[in-house]
C-alpha positions, 0 to 999 in steps of 0.5 A, spaced: 196 356 623 195 363 624 189 363 620 186 358 627 189 363 632 185 369 628 178 365 628 180 363 635 178 370 638 179 367 644 186 365 643 187 372 641 185 376 646 189 371 651 195 372 647 194 379 645 198 379 640 194 384 636 191 378 631 184 380 634 185 386 630 187 385 623 181 379 624 
C-alpha cells in the first residue's frame, strides 16, 4: 500500500507525510 502512495505524487502532497520526499 505504501508503494501506491509513493507512486501517486498527488496523494503524497495531500497527505504531506513526506512520502514524496522518500521517493
